[in-house]
C-alpha positions in Angstrom: 40.2 6.9 -76.4 39.1 6.7 -72.7 40.4 3.7 -71.4 38.1 2.0 -69.0 38.6 -0.5 -66.7 38.4 -3.6 -69.5 40.4 -1.6 -71.7 42.9 -1.9 -69.5 43.4 -5.4 -69.1 43.2 -5.6 -72.5 46.1 -3.3 -73.1 47.8 -5.0 -70.5 47.9 -8.0 -72.2 48.5 -6.6 -75.6 51.8 -4.9 -74.1 52.5 -8.4 -72.5 52.3 -10.2 -76.0 54.6 -7.9 -77.3 57.1 -7.8 -74.7 56.8 -11.5 -74.5 58.1 -11.3 -70.5 57.0 -13.2 -68.1 56.1 -10.1 -65.9 57.5 -9.8 -62.3 59.7 -12.9 -62.8 62.1 -11.2 -65.5 62.8 -8.1 -67.3 66.4 -8.0 -68.5 67.1 -9.4 -71.5 70.8 -11.1 -71.8 71.9 -13.4 -74.4 68.3 -13.9 -75.8 66.6 -15.1 -72.5 64.4 -13.4 -70.0 65.7 -12.7 -66.3 65.5 -11.6 -63.5 67.8 -9.1 -61.5 70.5 -11.1 -60.3 69.8 -9.9 -56.5 66.4 -9.9 -57.3 66.1 -6.4 -57.1 63.1 -4.6 -58.8 62.1 -0.7 -59.3 58.8 1.0 -59.9 57.8 2.3 -63.0 54.9 4.9 -63.3 52.7 6.2 -65.3 52.7 9.4 -65.3 49.2 10.3 -66.0 48.3 9.3 -63.3 51.3 9.1 -60.5 50.3 4.9 -60.2 52.9 2.6 -60.5 52.4 0.6 -63.6 54.4 -2.0 -62.6 57.9 -3.3 -61.1 60.8 -4.2 -63.3 64.2 -5.8 -62.7 66.6 -3.6 -61.8 70.2 -4.9 -63.6 73.4 -5.2 -61.1 76.9 -4.4 -62.1 76.8 -8.7 -62.2 74.2 -8.2 -65.1 75.9 -5.8 -67.0 79.0 -7.8 -67.3 76.8 -11.2 -67.9 75.1 -9.1 -70.8 78.5 -8.0 -72.2 79.6 -11.3 -72.1 77.0 -12.5 -74.2 77.8 -9.5 -76.7 81.0 -10.1 -76.7 80.6 -13.9 -77.7 78.5 -13.1 -80.3 80.5 -10.1 -82.1 82.6 -12.4 -84.4 79.9 -14.4 -85.8 77.8 -11.4 -86.6 81.1 -9.6 -88.1 81.0 -12.3 -90.3 77.3 -12.3 -91.2 76.8 -11.4 -94.5 75.3 -7.5 -94.8 72.5 -8.8 -97.0 71.5 -11.0 -93.7 71.7 -8.6 -91.4 69.8 -5.7 -93.4 66.8 -8.5 -93.9 66.9 -8.9 -90.1 66.5 -5.3 -89.6 63.9 -5.4 -92.8 62.0 -7.9 -90.5 62.0 -5.6 -87.3 61.1 -2.8 -89.7 57.6 -4.3 -90.5 57.0 -6.1 -86.9 57.2 -2.2 -85.3 54.3 -1.3 -87.9 52.4 -4.4 -87.2 52.2 -3.7 -83.4 52.3 0.0 -83.9 49.1 0.8 -82.1 50.2 -1.6 -78.9 53.8 -0.1 -79.2 52.2 3.7 -79.0 49.9 2.7 -75.8 53.0 1.3 -74.5 55.0 4.6 -74.9 51.6 6.8 -73.8 51.5 4.6 -70.8 55.1 4.9 -69.2 56.2 8.5 -70.9 53.0 10.1 -70.6 53.1 11.4 -74.2 49.8 12.2 -76.2 48.8 8.7 -78.4 48.9 10.9 -81.4 52.8 11.7 -80.6 53.6 8.4 -79.6 52.0 6.8 -83.0 54.1 9.4 -84.5 57.4 7.9 -82.7 56.8 4.5 -83.6 56.5 4.9 -87.4 60.0 7.4 -86.9 61.5 4.9 -85.0 60.4 2.0 -87.3 62.4 4.1 -90.3 65.8 3.5 -88.8 65.1 -0.3 -89.0 64.4 0.6 -92.9 67.2 3.5 -93.4 69.6 1.3 -91.6 68.8 -2.0 -93.6 69.6 0.0 -96.9 72.9 1.0 -95.8 74.1 -2.1 -94.3 74.8 -3.1 -98.0 76.3 -0.3 -99.1 78.8 -0.1 -96.6 82.3 -0.7 -99.0 85.8 -0.8 -99.5 87.9 1.3 -101.5 91.1 0.6 -103.8 93.3 3.3 -105.1 97.1 3.8 -106.3 99.6 5.8 -104.7 100.4 8.8 -106.2 104.0 8.0 -106.4 103.2 4.4 -108.0 104.7 0.9 -106.9 102.1 -0.2 -104.5 98.3 0.2 -104.0 95.9 1.0 -101.4 93.3 -1.4 -99.9 90.7 0.9 -97.8 88.7 -1.6 -95.3 85.6 -0.7 -93.5 85.1 -2.9 -90.1 82.9 -2.9 -87.7 84.2 -0.8 -84.4 83.0 -3.9 -81.7 81.2 -4.1 -78.6 78.9 -1.1 -78.3 76.7 0.1 -75.5 74.2 2.5 -75.0 72.3 4.7 -72.3 69.0 6.0 -73.6 66.9 9.0 -72.0 63.1 8.5 -71.6 61.8 10.9 -74.1 61.6 9.2 -77.0 61.7 5.8 -75.9 61.3 4.1 -78.9 63.1 6.1 -81.6 66.3 6.8 -79.4 66.5 2.9 -78.9 66.1 2.3 -82.6 68.4 5.0 -83.7 71.2 3.7 -82.0 70.4 0.1 -82.6 69.8 -0.1 -86.4 73.0 1.0 -87.5 75.0 -0.7 -84.9 73.3 -4.0 -86.0 73.9 -3.1 -89.6 77.9 -2.2 -89.4 77.8 -5.8 -87.3 78.1 -4.8 -83.9 76.5 -6.1 -81.0 74.7 -3.9 -78.3 74.3 -3.9 -74.6 71.6 -1.1 -74.1 70.4 0.6 -70.8 67.3 2.0 -71.0 66.3 5.2 -69.0 64.5 4.0 -65.7 61.3 5.7 -66.5 60.6 4.4 -69.8 62.2 0.6 -70.0 59.4 -1.2 -71.6 59.4 -0.1 -74.6 63.3 -1.2 -75.3 62.2 -4.4 -74.2 59.3 -4.8 -76.6 61.9 -3.2 -79.2 64.2 -6.3 -78.1 61.5 -8.8 -78.5 60.5 -7.5 -81.9 64.1 -8.2 -83.4 64.4 -11.6 -81.4 61.0 -12.4 -83.5 62.5 -11.0 -86.5 65.7 -13.5 -86.2 68.3 -11.5 -84.3 70.6 -14.1 -83.1 71.3 -14.4 -79.2 73.5 -11.6 -77.7 73.8 -9.2 -80.4 70.9 -7.0 -78.5 71.1 -7.0 -74.5 68.5 -4.3 -72.8 69.1 -3.9 -69.0 66.4 -2.2 -67.5 67.6 -0.2 -63.8 67.7 2.3 -61.6 71.3 2.2 -60.3 72.8 3.5 -63.7 76.5 4.5 -62.1 77.6 0.8 -60.9 76.3 -0.7 -64.4 77.7 1.6 -66.9 80.7 1.8 -65.5 81.0 -2.1 -65.8 80.4 -1.6 -69.1 82.8 1.4 -69.4 85.5 -0.1 -67.1 85.8 -2.9 -69.6 88.2 -2.8 -72.5 85.9 -5.0 -74.7 83.6 -1.9 -74.8 84.9 0.1 -78.3 81.9 2.2 -78.4 79.8 4.2 -76.4 76.7 6.1 -77.2 74.8 8.8 -74.8 71.6 10.7 -75.2 70.9 13.0 -72.0 72.1 16.1 -70.1 75.4 18.1 -71.0 76.5 16.9 -67.3 76.4 13.6 -66.8 77.6 13.3 -70.8 80.9 15.6 -69.5 80.9 13.1 -66.4 80.6 9.9 -68.8 82.9 11.2 -71.1 85.5 11.4 -68.7 84.9 7.7 -67.5 85.4 6.7 -71.7 88.6 8.8 -71.7 90.4 5.9 -69.4 90.0 3.6 -72.0 89.9 5.8 -75.3 86.5 5.0 -76.2 84.8 5.9 -79.7 81.9 7.6 -78.3 79.2 9.9 -79.9 76.5 11.8 -77.3 73.8 13.9 -77.9 73.5 16.5 -74.9 71.7 19.3 -74.1 69.8 22.5 -76.2 68.4 25.6 -76.4 67.2 26.1 -79.6 66.4 29.4 -80.6 63.5 30.3 -82.9 63.5 33.3 -85.0 60.4 35.2 -86.9 62.0 37.6 -88.8 59.9 40.8 -89.8 58.8 39.1 -93.5 57.7 35.7 -92.1 54.4 34.3 -92.9 53.3 34.6 -89.4 50.6 32.0 -89.4 53.4 29.5 -91.1 55.6 30.7 -87.8 52.9 30.0 -85.4 52.7 26.5 -87.0 56.0 25.8 -86.6 56.4 26.8 -83.4 53.5 24.6 -82.4 55.4 21.9 -84.1 58.9 22.7 -82.5 57.8 23.6 -79.0 54.8 21.2 -78.2 55.6 17.8 -80.0 56.1 15.4 -77.2 55.2 17.9 -75.0 57.9 20.3 -75.4 60.1 17.4 -73.6 62.3 17.0 -76.7 66.1 17.7 -77.3 65.5 19.8 -80.1 62.3 22.0 -78.6 62.1 25.5 -79.6 63.4 27.0 -76.3 63.6 30.7 -76.9 61.2 32.7 -79.6 62.6 35.8 -80.5 60.2 37.4 -83.1 60.9 40.8 -85.0 59.0 44.0 -83.2 57.0 44.2 -86.4 55.1 41.2 -86.2 55.1 40.2 -82.2 52.2 41.3 -81.9 50.4 38.9 -84.4 52.4 36.0 -83.7 52.0 36.4 -79.7 48.1 36.5 -80.0 47.7 33.7 -82.8 50.8 31.6 -81.1 48.9 32.5 -77.8 45.5 31.4 -79.4 47.1 28.1 -80.6 48.5 27.4 -76.9 45.5 27.7 -74.9 43.7 25.4 -77.5 46.2 22.7 -76.5 43.8 20.0 -75.0 46.1 18.3 -72.0 45.0 14.9 -70.2 45.6 11.6 -70.0 47.6 11.0 -73.5 45.2 8.2 -74.5 42.2 10.1 -73.7 40.2 11.2 -76.8 41.7 14.6 -78.2 44.4 15.1 -76.1 47.5 16.9 -77.7 49.4 17.7 -74.6 50.1 14.7 -71.8 51.8 15.0 -68.4 55.4 15.8 -68.0 57.7 12.6 -66.9 57.5 13.2 -63.3 56.8 16.1 -60.6 60.7 17.2 -60.4 60.2 18.1 -63.8 56.7 20.1 -63.2 58.5 21.8 -60.1 61.1 22.6 -62.4 59.4 24.0 -65.6 57.2 26.3 -62.6 60.2 27.4 -61.3 61.3 28.7 -64.8 57.9 30.2 -64.8 57.9 31.8 -61.3 61.5 33.2 -61.9 60.6 35.2 -65.3 57.3 36.5 -64.2 59.6 37.9 -60.9 62.1 39.6 -62.8 59.0 41.4 -65.3 58.0 38.7 -67.7 53.8 38.5 -68.4 51.9 35.3 -68.9 50.4 36.3 -72.1 48.2 32.7 -72.4 48.0 29.6 -70.5 46.2 26.6 -71.5 44.0 24.2 -68.8 45.4 21.0 -67.2 43.6 18.9 -65.3 43.1 19.4 -61.8 43.5 15.5 -59.8 46.2 13.6 -60.3 49.1 13.2 -62.8 52.1 15.6 -63.4 51.1 18.2 -65.7 52.2 21.6 -66.7 49.7 23.9 -68.9 51.1 25.4 -72.0 52.3 28.6 -71.5 53.1 32.0 -73.4 55.5 34.5 -71.7 56.5 38.1 -72.9 58.2 40.7 -71.9 61.0 38.2 -70.8 64.2 40.1 -69.6 67.5 39.1 -70.7 68.5 37.8 -67.2 65.6 35.4 -67.0 66.8 32.2 -66.4 64.5 30.4 -68.6 66.6 31.9 -71.8 69.4 30.2 -70.5 68.5 26.6 -69.7 66.6 23.8 -71.5 63.1 24.1 -70.4 62.1 20.6 -71.2 58.4 21.4 -71.1 55.4 23.0 -73.0 56.7 26.4 -71.8 57.5 29.6 -74.6 59.3 32.8 -74.1 59.1 35.6 -76.2 61.8 38.2 -76.5 61.1 41.0 -79.4 64.3 42.5 -81.4 64.4 44.9 -84.6 67.8 43.9 -85.9 69.0 40.9 -87.1 72.8 41.0 -85.8 71.3 42.1 -82.6 69.4 38.5 -82.6 72.3 36.3 -84.1 74.5 37.8 -81.3 71.0 36.6 -78.6 70.5 33.3 -80.6 74.4 32.3 -80.3 74.5 33.4 -77.1 74.9 30.0 -75.2 76.9 27.1 -74.5 74.6 24.8 -76.8 74.0 24.3 -80.5 71.6 21.4 -81.3 68.9 22.8 -83.1 67.6 26.3 -84.5 64.9 27.5 -86.1 64.1 30.6 -89.0 60.6 32.1 -90.4 61.6 34.0 -93.6 59.9 34.9 -97.0 63.3 35.5 -98.0 65.2 32.1 -98.9 68.8 33.7 -99.5 68.3 36.0 -95.9 67.1 32.6 -94.2 70.0 30.5 -96.0 72.4 33.2 -94.8 71.3 33.3 -91.2 71.2 29.4 -90.9 74.8 29.2 -91.8 75.5 32.0 -88.9 73.5 30.1 -86.3 76.0 28.0 -84.1 73.7 24.6 -84.5 74.0 21.1 -85.8 70.3 21.4 -87.5 68.2 24.4 -88.5 64.4 24.4 -89.6 64.5 27.0 -92.3 60.6 27.3 -92.4 60.0 24.0 -91.3 59.2 23.3 -87.4 59.9 19.6 -87.7 63.2 18.7 -88.6 64.4 15.1 -87.6 64.7 12.4 -90.5 65.8 9.5 -90.3 68.2 10.1 -93.7 69.7 13.1 -92.1 72.5 13.7 -89.8 71.2 14.5 -86.1 73.8 16.3 -83.8 74.6 19.5 -82.3 78.1 21.4 -82.0 79.3 23.1 -79.1 77.9 21.1 -75.7 75.4 19.6 -77.5 77.1 16.8 -78.6 79.7 14.7 -80.5 78.9 13.1 -83.9 75.9 12.5 -85.9 72.9 9.6 -86.0 71.1 8.8 -88.6 72.0 9.6 -92.2 74.8 8.4 -94.1 77.2 9.5 -90.7 75.2 7.1 -88.7 76.5 3.9 -89.9 79.9 5.4 -90.0 79.9 5.8 -86.3 80.2 2.3 -86.0 83.2 1.6 -88.7 86.5 1.7 -88.2 88.6 2.3 -91.4 91.6 -0.1 -92.2 94.0 0.9 -94.5 96.2 -2.2 -96.4 99.3 -1.4 -98.4 99.3 -3.5 -101.1 102.7 -4.1 -103.1 101.9 -3.7 -106.6 105.4 -3.9 -108.9 104.9 -1.8 -112.3 107.4 -4.1 -113.8 
């Protein structure tokens, strides 16, 4: 789908119709209104496919963060008293609107994030499902009633919204990360203040506009783009009215934010870094493993927290797997995400390209070999080719850090205990993948892998109905599934005198 200048103009109009913001006059969504930053400051949002500025966006300040928190706090009591059925209907309305605008939303994601249009379109569908799932969960939050075992009284257990929630989002899934956090919070009865990633603020603003169109009352969702995160986020975490904080991003940043949350003992959910192993056993269906590897490695250009990071392949099938996987990686078409047939878009910024290239260089200098590599455009944009590395030594940095790009390092093994030790030899524990024809063996290995999620003969594991999250330094808590709404609820116990005579 090559975009000519006329189509670019149509695209801009389409995007503006979604965001409903007077571009250049106000890009902060606070209390149901578009506002400019309090001091008038803006910052540029870039198209990763060209390196050119898409537009300038308002940069929220600490004062804007305070205004958003005031709006959310003011709307909290009415929303917690709003019947669950009404909250559910609004979320279902947002679900329908996202599907109505799915093409334009996907193009918007591609424009500011760079991912291939097919991946962006899939993200919109996935993102919309969080509105539907939590619309259904909203009406299932219930209370409990029981009798004390010793007799004499009864107890009532009540679920109540935790209160004002603050979110900080990543850039790699600008729609899905927004809805995965917003939907359960609103379903539970909590107002939201949200800071999207500075690289991808437009999609979050579009989601806010669609929720407003679906009937969400003013003040319940406030979206603050900014390139000065420390002062805006600190303004929230230093305020006792914020009772829930959810962050998706790097482990290093997560640690710093946890320290801030500790001052007011804020309830937290954190989805942090990953270093997912992809294990191919000797009895695996190699063709299926290759398909799964492409899904697990290349979705979103590899810029995915649960992307397969380290490939451990049994020596008996290593040659076949490497040949077929390499052929698939060489066949990847890189280019602007909106161009016809593209399956690998640019990386998010030039720093990402430099970091990924540095990991490849380090591995090769230590003895690794580039077994396969695709092509990338030579002019403009921030690209890194799809790459397969073999003979990767244990001390290569790429095996010990999150790649977040389209590079797959392969390590061979011969012993099950050996590969389990290697797979678990990391501070992270977000996702893991295992391929084997023996289901019992696969389940045994899945249980021993130190990860919050395991794909057994599957390369795509995310699902709105399943709890998403990690162990060790990959995070705290879960998003999605039934657990997702529980993160925004407090449990209250009422002891009720109940005479037995």
